[in-house]
N, C-alpha and C positions, 0 to 999 in steps of 0.2 A: 504494500500500500504506500501511496505517496505520503511524504512527511507533512503535506498540506491537508491531509484528510481530517475531517472532524473527528475528535477522539471518541465521540459517542458511537460511531460505527464499529470501531474495533472493540470497544467495551461491550456493546450489545452482542456482537458476534462471539466474543469470548464467553459471555454468560450463556448464550444459546448452546454453544458447543459443550460446555461443562455440564449444563443441565441435561442435555440430550444423552450424553454418555452415562450420566448417573442414573437417569430414569430407565434407560434401556438395561442397565446392569441389575436393576432391582425389581423389575416387573415383567410379567409374562406378556406375550403378544395379545392375549385377551384383555389384560388389564390396560395395556397401552392404547388399545382401540376402543375402550369403553367410552360411551358418550356421557359427558359430565353435565353439559347444558347446551342450549342453542346459543351460539355466539352472536355478537353484535351485527354480523353480516347476514344473520338468518340461517346459517348452516350449522349442523351439529359440531360441537367442539369435543375432540377426543382428549383423553387424559394426557397423552403425550404432548398435545398442543398447549394445554393449560399450564402444565408444569414448566415447559420451556418459555412460554410467554411471560409467566410471572418473573422468572429470572431476568428476562430482557427488560421488563418494565422497571424493576428495581435498579438495574444498571443505568438505564437511560434517565430516569427521573432523578437519580442521585447526581447526575451531571447537569440538571436543570433543563432538560429537554422534554417536551410533550411527546406522547406516544399515541399513535393511531394504529390499532391492531385488530385483527379479525375476531378475536374472542372477546376481549374486554371492551373494544371500541375506543372511545376518546378518553385519554388520560391527560388532563390539562393541568400543567404547572405554571401557566401564565407566560410561557416563552414564545418568541417569534419563530422558534425552531421546532419542527415536529419530525419525529421518526415514524415513517409509515412502514410498518413491518409485517411480514409474514413469518411467524416464529418457526413453523415447520411446514414448508410447502412440500406436498407429497406425503401428507399424514398417513394415508393408507399404506403407502410403501414403507414408511418408517415403522409403523406398528407391526407390519408383517415381516419385517426383517429384510426387505428389499432395499439395497443401498442407493436409493435414488430419492433423496430428500434434501432440502436446503433451508437454511436461514437466509432471508433476503430482506433488504431494507433500503429505502431511499430517504434522503434528508430533504425536507421542504422548508425553505426560509421565506416567511411571509407568503406562503402558498405557492412558491416556485421551487420545483425540484432542482437541486444543485449538485448532488453527488449520491452515489449508491454503492452498496456492497452486497455481494452474494457469496455465501459460504456453503460448500458441499459438506453436509454434516457428517457423512461417513469418513471423509478424508481430511476435513478442515481446510481444503484448498479454497482460496479466496480470490475474488475478482472485484476490483474497485475501479471506478471511473468518476470523473466529474462531468458536468454538462459541457465542458470545453476541452477535456483532455482524457484520452484513453490510451493504454499501452497495447490495445488489441485492434485487430482489423478483421472485418468480415471477409467472406470468400470473394465478394465483388460480383457474384452471379447476378445477371440481369434478366435471365429468361427461365421460365418454369421447365423447359425441356432440359433434362439432365440434372434437375435439382434434387437434393435430399431435403425432405420436408418432414418435420414432426407435427403431429396433430393431437388435439384433445380427442378423447373417445367420442364417437358420434352419438347424438340423441335422436329421438323420433323426428323432431322438427327440422333437423339439418342433415339428414342422411344423404339427400341428393347432392347438396353442396360438398359434403365430406367426400362423396364418391368422385365428384368432378376434380377436386384438388388431388386426391389420391391417384386418380387415373392419369392426371397430367404429369405428376412427379415421377422421377426415376427411382426414388427410394423413399419409403415411408417408415416413420418410427412413432410409437406411442409410449412415452416414458412415464407419464403420470406426474410430472414435476415441471410446471411451466417456467419457473425461474431458472432451473438448470437448462431447459431447452433454449431459453433466451441467451444464456451465457454461451452455449454452443454456437448460436448464430453470431454473436459478437466476436467470438474467437476464430470463426471460419471453419469450425468442425461440422457445421450444418448450414444449409442455405436459408432455411426459413422455419418458422414455427407459427402455427395458426390455430385459433378457435374458429372452425369453419361455420360460423353463424349461429352457434348455440347460446350465445350471450351468457357464458359461464364465468368469464373473467371479472374479478373484483379489482378494486384499486390496488391492493397490495400484491396481486398477481402480476401486475404490469408496471408498477412504479419503478423498480430497479431497471427494467428493460427500457423504460422511457428515457433513462439517463445513459445507460451503458451502450445500447445498440446505436443510437444516432451518433454518439461520440466516437464510435468505432467504424463509422462509415455507412451504417445501415439505416433502417427506418422502422418505427413502431407506430402503427396506426390502428384505428378501429375499422373493421370490415365494412361498416355502413357509414363511415365518414363522421361519426360523432366525435367531438373533441375529448381528448383524454386530459384530465386536469385534477388537481388536488381538490378533494371534497370529503368532509367528514361523514357524509351520508353514505353508509356502507351498503345500502340497498341498490346502489347504481351498479349496472353491469355493462360490460363491453365484450365484443368479439375481437380479441387482439390479433393483429397480424404483425409478426416480427420477421423482418426480411433483410437479406444482405445488402439490398439496394432499394431505393425508392421505386425503381422500375419493376422489380420483382414483386414488391408490395402491391403496386397497382394492379398487376396481373392477377395476383391472388385475390384481391378484393373483388375484381370482376368475376372470377370464378365462383366466389362465395356468394355474392349478393344477388346473383340471378335467381329469381323466384323465391327468395327467402324474405320473410317478414320478420324483422327483429322484434316486433311487438307481440308476435304470436305466442301463445302459451303451449306448454307441453300437452 
């Protein structure tokens, strides 16, 4: 990480890594996956999520930074700086013992994302970038032909769009960890990652990508053209398109948006 990085990012990542290792060493898969309550984003919160999130909140607030997280929601300490965090992205993977889960966070200063950090919880490998600087570069791919694309799993309402993207790509992956998928795009390991119109992505799923990927030469947009912005309303949803170039992102949006109504219900 850059010496100019905000200290709360490293502190929160350290807290997440330690809590994740500790909770996994002490609890069974069934205990880790147990639903504790419905989180602030309206989705079930697993035990592993809640334990890791609590450690992050304590670390961040001790440094005088607000926290916006999917389980507890808004934790306001009166700062202009807010940590938008996904404590354990890929919770189902983490609980099951599949080593594909991440701590991921972006820093918002007066509502503007300025820097981000994603940490692979299994290895503690970390990727940091600011809105103006990144050590990584995307693959630079502009066309869907030959592209390696990761997707979220399909839902009933977006099966056709999912099939169009999968059919156009040369290689398809479904990893179950959006923030790690975004890192792979930023570092050139993959060409794109998309939610093919299911409107599953929340603010914390895309916040780090919104910093990391554009700074690395790529693009992060919503498939239906909706602005992605800091908002403490965790009921908002997007269909994120993370791509190596703006040109590839545009092509993916065209594939996804044809015949899909983003307001349609399951």
